[in-house]
C-alpha positions in Angstrom: 0.0 0.0 0.0 3.0 2.3 0.6 4.1 1.7 -3.0 0.5 2.4 -4.1 0.6 5.8 -2.4 3.9 6.6 -4.0 2.7 5.7 -7.5 -1.0 6.7 -7.7 -0.6 7.7 -11.3 -0.7 3.9 -12.2 -4.2 3.6 -10.9 -7.1 4.7 -13.1 -9.7 7.3 -11.9 -12.5 4.9 -11.0 -10.3 2.5 -9.2 -8.7 5.3 -7.2 -12.2 6.6 -6.2 -13.2 3.1 -5.1 -10.1 2.8 -3.1 -10.6 6.1 -1.3 -14.2 5.2 -0.5 -13.2 1.7 0.6 -10.8 3.1 3.1 -13.4 5.6 4.3 -16.2 3.1 4.8 -13.9 0.8 6.9 -12.9 3.8 9.0 -9.3 3.9 7.9 -9.4 7.7 7.8 -5.6 8.2 7.5 -5.4 6.2 4.3 -8.7 7.6 3.1 -7.5 11.2 3.5 -4.3 10.4 1.5 -6.2 8.9 -1.4 -8.8 11.7 -1.4 -6.0 14.2 -1.6 -4.6 12.3 -4.6 -8.0 12.4 -6.2 -8.3 16.2 -5.8 -4.8 16.8 -7.1 -5.6 14.7 -10.1 -8.8 16.7 -10.7 -6.8 19.9 -10.7 -4.3 18.5 -13.2 -6.6 16.4 -15.5 -9.1 18.2 -17.7 -12.5 16.6 -17.7 -12.1 14.7 -14.5 -14.4 16.0 -11.7 -14.7 14.6 -8.2 -18.3 14.1 -7.1 -19.6 16.6 -4.4 -20.0 13.9 -1.7 -16.2 13.2 -1.9 -15.7 16.6 -0.3 -17.8 15.5 2.6 -15.9 12.2 3.0 -12.5 13.9 2.6 -13.6 16.5 5.2 -14.8 13.8 7.7 -11.5 11.9 7.2 -9.5 15.0 7.8 -11.5 15.7 10.9 -10.9 12.2 12.2 -7.1 12.6 11.9 -7.1 16.1 13.5 -6.8 18.3 10.3 -9.6 20.5 11.5 -9.0 23.6 9.3 -8.8 21.7 6.0 -11.8 19.6 7.1 -13.9 22.7 7.6 -12.9 23.9 4.2 -13.9 20.7 2.5 -17.2 20.4 4.4 -18.0 24.0 3.4 -17.4 23.1 -0.2 -19.7 20.1 0.1 -22.5 22.1 1.7 -22.2 24.7 -1.0 -22.4 22.2 -3.8 -25.1 20.0 -2.2 -27.3 23.1 -1.6 -26.9 24.1 -5.2 -28.0 20.6 -6.3 -30.8 20.5 -3.8 -29.7 17.1 -2.5 -31.4 17.4 0.9 -35.1 18.4 0.7 -36.5 20.4 3.6 -39.9 21.6 4.7 -40.0 24.7 6.8 -42.1 24.9 9.9 -42.2 27.4 12.6 -40.7 27.6 16.0 -42.6 27.6 19.2 -43.3 30.9 20.9 -42.8 31.6 24.6 -45.5 29.7 26.5 -45.5 32.4 29.2 -46.6 35.0 26.7 -49.6 33.0 25.6 -50.3 31.8 29.0 -50.7 35.4 30.1 -53.3 35.9 27.3 -55.4 33.1 28.6 -54.9 33.8 32.3 -57.9 35.2 34.2 -60.2 34.0 31.4 -59.6 30.3 31.0 -56.9 29.7 33.6 -58.4 30.7 36.9 -56.3 30.5 40.1 -57.0 27.4 42.2 -59.1 25.7 39.6 -58.3 23.1 36.9 -58.8 24.0 33.2 -57.9 21.4 30.7 -59.0 19.3 27.6 -59.3 22.1 25.0 -61.1 21.3 21.8 -61.4 23.5 18.7 -64.9 24.9 18.3 -65.8 27.7 15.8 -63.3 30.5 16.5 -62.8 29.5 20.1 -62.5 26.5 22.4 -64.6 24.1 24.4 -62.7 23.0 27.6 -63.3 21.3 30.9 -63.1 23.1 34.3 -63.9 22.6 37.9 -64.3 26.3 38.5 -66.8 27.8 40.9 -69.7 29.2 39.0 -71.5 30.7 42.0 -74.3 28.2 41.8 -75.9 27.7 45.3 -76.3 24.0 44.5 -72.5 23.2 44.4 -71.4 19.6 44.6 -67.9 18.6 45.4 -65.8 15.5 45.2 -65.6 14.1 48.7 -62.0 13.1 48.3 -60.6 16.3 46.8 -63.2 18.9 47.9 -63.0 20.0 44.2 -66.1 20.9 42.2 -67.2 18.5 39.5 -66.0 19.1 36.0 -68.2 20.9 33.6 -67.8 21.8 29.9 -67.4 25.5 28.9 -67.2 27.4 25.7 -64.6 30.1 25.3 -65.2 32.6 22.5 -65.0 36.3 21.6 -68.1 38.4 21.3 -68.7 41.0 18.6 -66.6 43.5 20.5 -63.7 41.1 20.7 -64.3 40.5 24.5 -63.5 37.1 25.8 -66.7 35.3 26.9 -66.8 32.0 28.9 -70.2 30.2 29.1 -71.2 26.7 30.4 -72.4 24.4 27.7 -76.2 24.0 27.7 -77.2 20.4 27.5 -80.8 19.3 26.9 -81.7 15.7 27.4 -83.9 12.7 27.3 -83.3 11.2 30.7 -79.6 10.6 30.6 -78.7 14.3 30.7 -76.1 14.8 33.5 -77.4 18.4 34.1 -80.8 17.0 35.1 -79.1 15.7 38.2 -78.6 19.2 39.6 -82.0 18.9 41.4 -80.7 15.9 43.3 -77.6 15.0 45.3 -76.0 13.4 42.3 -73.4 15.1 40.0 -71.1 13.9 37.3 -67.8 14.9 35.7 -67.7 16.1 32.0 -64.4 16.3 30.3 -62.7 15.6 27.0 -64.6 16.6 23.9 -64.3 16.1 20.1 -66.5 17.7 17.5 -67.4 16.8 13.9 -66.0 18.9 11.1 -69.2 20.8 10.7 -69.3 21.5 14.5 -72.8 20.0 14.9 -72.0 16.7 16.6 -70.1 16.3 19.8 -68.6 13.3 21.6 -67.5 13.8 25.2 -66.5 12.0 28.3 -68.7 11.8 31.4 -69.3 9.6 34.4 -71.6 6.7 33.5 -75.1 8.1 34.0 -78.6 7.0 32.9 -82.2 7.8 33.9 -81.1 10.2 36.6 -78.8 7.7 38.3 -75.1 6.9 38.3 -74.4 3.5 36.7 -71.9 1.3 38.7 -70.1 -1.8 37.7 -70.0 -5.1 39.6 -67.2 -3.6 41.8 -69.4 -0.7 42.7 -67.3 1.7 40.6 -68.7 4.4 38.4 -66.9 4.1 35.1 -66.3 6.8 32.4 -68.4 6.6 29.2 -68.5 8.4 25.9 -71.7 10.4 25.2 -72.9 11.8 21.9 -74.7 15.1 21.6 -76.2 16.9 18.5 -76.5 20.7 18.3 -80.0 22.1 18.2 -81.2 25.8 18.6 -81.9 25.3 22.3 -78.5 23.6 23.0 -76.7 20.3 22.8 -79.2 17.4 22.9 -77.6 14.2 24.3 -78.4 11.2 22.1 -79.7 8.0 23.5 -77.5 4.9 23.6 -78.7 3.5 20.2 -75.7 5.1 18.5 -73.4 2.5 20.0 -76.0 -0.2 20.8 -76.7 -1.1 17.2 -76.3 -4.2 15.2 -73.4 -2.8 13.1 -71.0 -2.0 16.0 -68.8 -3.8 18.4 -70.9 -4.8 21.4 -67.9 -4.2 23.7 -67.9 -0.4 23.0 -69.1 1.6 26.1 -69.8 -1.5 28.1 -70.5 -0.8 31.8 -67.6 -2.9 33.1 -64.8 -0.7 31.8 -64.0 2.9 31.2 -64.3 4.5 27.7 -63.1 8.1 27.5 -61.2 10.8 25.6 -63.0 10.6 22.2 -61.2 12.0 19.1 -62.7 12.1 15.6 -60.6 11.8 12.5 -60.6 14.9 10.2 -63.2 13.2 7.9 -65.4 12.1 10.9 -65.2 8.5 9.8 -63.2 7.1 12.8 -63.5 7.6 16.5 -60.3 7.2 18.6 -60.7 6.7 22.3 -59.1 5.4 25.5 -60.1 2.3 27.4 -59.0 -0.3 29.9 -61.2 -2.9 28.2 -59.9 -6.5 27.7 -57.1 -6.6 25.2 -55.4 -3.5 26.6 -51.6 -3.7 26.8 -51.3 -1.4 29.8 -53.3 0.6 32.3 -55.2 2.2 29.4 -54.8 1.9 25.6 -55.9 3.9 22.6 -58.4 2.2 20.3 -60.2 3.1 17.1 -63.6 2.2 15.7 -65.4 3.3 12.5 -68.3 5.7 13.0 -70.9 7.5 10.9 -74.0 9.7 11.5 -75.9 6.6 12.7 -73.3 5.4 15.2 -70.4 3.0 15.5 -69.6 0.4 12.8 -67.5 -2.7 12.8 -65.0 -3.9 15.3 -62.8 -2.1 17.8 -59.1 -1.9 16.8 -56.2 -1.6 19.3 -53.6 0.8 17.8 -50.8 -1.6 18.6 -47.3 -1.7 20.0 -46.1 1.5 18.3 -48.6 3.5 20.5 -49.7 1.3 23.4 -47.4 0.1 26.1 -47.6 -1.5 29.5 -48.1 2.0 30.9 -50.9 4.5 30.4 -51.7 6.0 26.9 -54.5 8.5 26.8 -55.9 11.8 25.4 -55.7 11.1 21.6 -56.1 13.9 19.0 -55.9 13.6 15.2 -54.7 16.6 13.3 -55.8 17.5 9.7 -52.4 16.3 8.3 -53.0 12.8 9.6 -51.0 12.7 12.8 -52.1 11.2 16.0 -51.0 13.1 19.1 -51.5 11.4 22.5 -50.0 11.4 26.1 -48.2 8.6 27.8 -46.4 8.1 31.1 -44.1 5.4 29.6 -40.4 5.3 30.6 -38.0 7.6 28.9 -40.0 10.8 28.7 -39.4 14.3 30.0 -41.6 13.8 33.1 -44.9 12.1 33.9 -47.4 12.4 31.1 -45.6 13.4 27.9 -47.1 14.2 24.5 -46.1 11.9 21.6 -46.9 11.9 17.9 -47.3 9.2 15.3 -48.3 9.0 11.6 -51.5 7.3 10.6 -52.1 5.5 7.3 -55.1 5.7 5.0 -56.9 3.1 7.1 -56.4 5.1 10.3 -53.9 2.8 11.8 -50.4 3.5 12.9 -47.8 4.0 10.1 -44.6 5.1 12.0 -42.8 5.0 15.2 -44.1 7.2 18.0 -41.9 10.2 18.8 -41.8 12.3 22.0 -42.3 16.0 21.2 -39.5 16.8 23.5 -39.0 19.9 25.6 -40.7 22.0 23.0 -43.9 20.9 24.7 -43.2 18.4 27.5 -42.0 19.2 31.0 -41.2 17.2 34.1 -44.9 17.4 35.0 -48.1 16.1 33.3 -48.6 17.4 29.7 -51.7 16.2 28.0 -54.9 17.0 26.0 -52.8 18.3 23.2 -54.5 19.7 20.1 -53.0 21.2 16.9 -54.4 22.9 13.8 -51.9 21.9 11.2 -53.3 24.4 8.7 -53.3 27.5 10.9 -50.3 26.2 12.7 -51.2 26.8 16.3 -52.5 24.7 19.1 -53.2 24.2 22.8 -52.4 21.7 25.5 -52.9 21.3 29.3 -50.2 20.9 31.9 -49.9 20.9 35.7 -46.5 22.5 35.5 -46.0 25.6 37.8 -47.9 28.6 36.5 -45.6 31.3 35.1 -44.9 33.9 37.9 -46.9 31.9 40.4 -45.5 33.0 43.7 -48.2 31.3 45.8 -46.4 28.0 45.7 -44.2 27.1 48.6 -41.9 24.9 46.4 -41.0 25.3 42.8 -41.5 21.6 42.3 -45.1 21.7 43.6 -47.7 20.7 41.1 -50.1 23.4 39.9 -53.7 22.9 39.0 -54.2 22.0 35.4 -53.9 25.0 33.0 -54.2 25.4 29.3 -51.2 26.6 27.3 -51.3 28.0 23.7 -48.5 27.9 21.1 -47.9 28.9 17.6 -46.9 26.2 15.1 -43.4 24.9 15.6 -41.2 21.9 15.0 -43.9 19.4 16.3 -42.0 16.5 14.8 -38.5 17.9 14.7 -36.5 14.8 15.2 -37.7 12.8 12.2 -35.6 12.1 9.1 -37.5 10.3 6.3 -36.7 9.2 2.9 -36.7 6.3 0.3 -33.7 4.3 -1.0 -33.7 3.3 -4.7 -31.5 1.3 -6.9 -29.9 3.9 -9.2 -30.1 1.7 -12.3 -33.6 0.2 -12.0 -35.2 3.0 -9.8 -36.8 0.3 -7.8 -37.1 0.8 -4.0 -34.7 -1.2 -1.9 -36.2 -2.9 1.2 -33.9 -3.9 4.1 -31.3 -1.2 3.5 -29.5 -0.1 6.6 -29.8 3.5 7.6 -27.3 4.9 10.1 -27.3 8.3 11.7 -23.7 9.1 12.4 -22.3 11.9 14.6 -19.5 14.3 13.7 -17.2 12.0 15.7 -18.1 9.1 13.3 -20.1 7.3 16.0 -23.4 5.5 15.0 -26.1 7.1 17.2 -29.2 5.7 15.6 -30.1 2.9 13.1 -33.0 1.6 11.2 -34.0 -0.4 8.0 -36.1 0.6 5.0 -39.5 -1.1 4.8 -41.0 -3.0 1.9 -41.5 0.3 0.0 -37.8 1.2 0.6 -38.9 4.0 3.0 -37.3 4.8 6.3 -38.0 7.1 9.3 -35.4 7.6 12.0 -34.9 10.1 14.8 -32.2 12.7 14.7 -30.9 15.3 17.1 -31.8 18.5 15.2 -29.5 20.6 17.4 -26.4 18.7 16.3 -24.6 18.1 13.0 -25.2 14.5 11.8 -24.9 12.6 8.6 -27.0 9.8 7.4 -25.6 6.8 5.6 -27.4 4.1 3.5 -25.6 0.8 3.3 -26.7 -2.5 1.6 -24.8 -5.6 0.6 -23.8 -5.4 -3.0 -24.1 -1.6 -3.2 -21.8 1.3 -2.7 -22.7 3.1 0.5 -24.1 6.6 0.1 -24.6 9.4 2.6 -25.7 13.0 3.2 -24.6 15.6 5.7 -27.3 17.2 7.9 -26.4 20.6 9.4 -27.9 22.0 12.6 -31.4 23.3 11.8 -34.0 23.3 14.6 -37.0 23.8 12.4 -36.6 21.8 9.2 -38.1 18.4 8.6 -35.6 16.5 6.6 -36.3 14.2 3.7 -33.3 12.4 2.1 -33.7 10.0 -0.7 -30.8 7.8 -1.8 -30.1 6.4 -5.3 -27.4 3.8 -4.6 -25.2 2.0 -7.2 -24.7 -1.7 -7.3 -21.2 -2.8 -6.2 -21.5 -6.1 -8.2 -19.5 -7.4 -11.1 -20.0 -10.3 -13.5 -18.5 -13.6 -12.7 -15.1 -13.8 -14.3 -14.5 -10.1 -14.5 -10.8 -9.2 -14.7 -9.9 -7.4 -11.5 -6.7 -6.0 -13.2 -8.8 -4.2 -15.8 -11.1 -2.8 -13.0 -8.1 -1.5 -11.2 -6.4 -0.1 -14.4 -3.4 -2.4 -14.2 -1.2 -3.5 -17.1 -1.3 -7.3 -17.0 1.7 -7.7 -19.4 4.5 -6.3 -17.3 5.0 -8.8 -14.5 7.4 -11.2 -16.2 10.4 -10.9 -18.5 10.7 -13.3 -21.5 11.2 -16.9 -20.4 11.1 -16.0 -16.7 8.6 -16.8 -13.9 10.0 -14.5 -11.3 8.0 -11.3 -10.7 10.0 -8.2 -11.6 10.7 -6.0 -8.5 9.9 -2.9 -10.4 6.3 -4.0 -10.9 5.5 -5.6 -7.5 3.6 -2.4 -6.7 1.1 -3.3 -9.4 0.4 -6.5 -7.5 0.2 -4.5 -4.3 -2.8 -2.8 -5.7 -4.5 -6.2 -6.1 -3.5 -7.0 -2.5 -5.0 -3.7 -1.3 -8.3 -4.5 -3.1 -8.5 -7.9 -1.5 -7.8 -6.4 1.9 -10.6 -3.9 1.5 -13.0 -6.6 0.2 -12.5 -9.5 2.6 -14.9 -11.8 0.7 -13.2 -11.2 -2.7 -11.8 -14.4 -4.3 -9.8 -14.5 -7.5 -8.2 -16.9 -9.9 -4.9 -15.9 -11.5 -4.6 -17.1 -15.1 -1.2 -16.8 -16.7 -0.4 -16.9 -20.4 2.7 -17.1 -22.5 3.5 -16.0 -26.0 3.9 -18.5 -28.8 7.7 -18.5 -28.9 9.1 -21.9 -27.9 7.2 -25.2 -27.8 3.9 -25.5 -26.0 5.3 -28.3 -23.9 7.6 -25.7 -22.4 5.2 -22.8 -22.3 2.4 -24.6 -20.5 4.5 -25.3 -17.3 6.1 -21.9 -17.6 2.6 -20.3 -17.4 1.8 -22.5 -14.4 4.9 -21.4 -12.6 4.1 -17.7 -13.3 0.5 -18.1 -12.0 1.8 -19.8 -8.9 4.4 -17.1 -8.3 1.7 -14.5 -8.6 -0.5 -16.3 -6.1 2.4 -16.9 -3.7 3.3 -13.2 -3.8 -0.3 -12.1 -2.9 -0.5 -14.7 -0.1 2.9 -13.5 1.2 1.2 -10.1 1.9 -1.3 -11.7 4.2 -4.1 -12.7 1.9 -5.7 -16.1 2.8 -4.5 -18.7 0.3 -8.1 -20.2 0.3 -9.2 -17.0 -1.5 -6.7 -17.6 -4.3 -6.6 -20.0 -7.2 -4.3 -20.2 -10.2 -4.1 -21.8 -13.6 -1.6 -21.7 -16.5 -2.8 -21.7 -20.1 0.5 -21.7 -22.0 0.1 -20.3 -25.5 -3.5 -21.6 -25.9 -5.3 -18.3 -25.6 -3.4 -15.7 -27.7 -5.0 -12.3 -28.0 -3.5 -11.5 -31.5 -2.3 -13.2 -34.6 1.2 -14.0 -33.3 0.9 -17.8 -33.3 3.6 -20.3 -34.3 5.3 -19.4 -37.6 4.0 -15.8 -37.6 6.6 -13.0 -37.6 5.7 -10.4 -34.9 7.4 -7.7 -33.1 8.5 -8.0 -29.4 5.7 -5.6 -28.4 3.1 -7.8 -30.0 4.4 -10.9 -28.4 4.4 -9.2 -25.0 0.6 -8.6 -25.3 0.2 -12.4 -25.1 2.6 -12.7 -22.1 0.0 -11.6 -19.6 -1.8 -12.4 -16.4 -5.5 -12.2 -15.5 -7.1 -11.9 -12.1 -10.6 -13.2 -12.5 -13.2 -12.5 -9.8 -14.9 -15.6 -8.5 -18.3 -16.3 -7.0 -21.1 -18.6 -7.9 -20.8 -19.2 -11.6 -23.5 -17.4 -13.6 -24.3 -14.9 -10.8 -23.2 -11.4 -10.0 -20.3 -11.1 -7.5 -21.2 -8.5 -4.9 -19.0 -7.2 -2.2 
């Protein structure tokens, strides 16, 4: 390899590029930097030879690894300039979160009252519907015996014609299951999470199980939560009877009295209802489920959203945005605090299509963060949290939990850590399933990995606040990669078109490497000439870089002398070549040899034909044929 570095002019362009990349991808950065340097020197001196943009990146990373920081920065800057011009990395701009304190102050004293809980916001007209245990001044107040808190009611927040904030309790009218009819008795129920149809005329909400003026208890004497349906009429919200879920078309398990059903969330087209339950089949304390729904009620069976959402812990408070993402809260391990908000993509059937991702500190805190909603078109949203209220001096300890409060935010990097893309075969343009995708740090450490799916697509988490690069590798293909600069608010999409690293069975390695196969032996000799051992060193280097590469050395003579002499001469030459390669550390089991004498001449210089010495030398040659299963491509 030393002689190779000293005489790089003997190696053709494509072979030198492969050699540089091979060193780079086995993390031999010192040799990689040397060969990349040779490549760039050649590009300056040789008209028409251009080094691809990604080589600047690999050269820069190699230089960084060996401590050449200044030149590394220069090469990386050149790469970024060229890749930006070629639009290699696609980005989608979203907006950064605003200061929660600023928006909290706008809601304070209207929605967020001191000493009361306000949570579960739902978009309604130009305002919100939310749940609160606030004191409304009603003489007939009913409190929870354990907490001494008022029962939860639903309220509407809106602006009047003078742009004044107005809060009003929702007016329910009923048919015997109306929770409000219980205000004339000693019975009261909680009303909380709400979802509304796209036209705003149908509501599903959570309330204590209540029917015919009485609380409904299960066999353990527990009042479970149930999902109620209400339809808007001129006089108010009329609560529907239970026929909407007790019909012949829907799953009989839905809203059963023995389990809780809560936190309804409609899909944007109103065709699916997501909800939380501890019903049989749940993976944890509560799971998120989905069932089809139309104007007549539920249809079909209940579907659990599966392992990419539900865990052994508590998943709850689903919300589906207009762009097809499901947001929900979970207290699973690994979050920022207690309940954290997560997001996941949904497919056309309403089921999970990606890995769940924690929204991070943009939204989540060390406290409970939940009932998250987001308008993906207008790019703003709300969520509730029991984190300490901004400028709340009434708490004795900064770690104390506050009452639930609603926070507003403008659109931001709601899914900032996701890198997506598709890997294609560059020749066929077909997607490549099972391709390895690695996220690699500036220090060349693999920090995340995944594989492409059946459609060749991948989705992997990245740290958007650090420089990373993404590499696609697949057996039989040349690895490809792209550099990802720090950018807090860009969703990255990187597609790869990777080239096959395969050759046909019997391809001559010497030709691939640009070697002259006619120079190894003098006339009538079988000893390798010292001046040309560096040519064989290039073959050795290739076999070191591709550990599964096997070759057969075929040696040929010219026609001078009898064939009975030339045949063993060619065999001695082939063996001498193999012995030399093996002496450099290549396993002899990877090497075969054969002598052909003068049986395979490449020109007219057979016995009895007068030819120049130069023509005879063309027949005095060696071949290095690549071996694998005959008839198949050889891939390394």
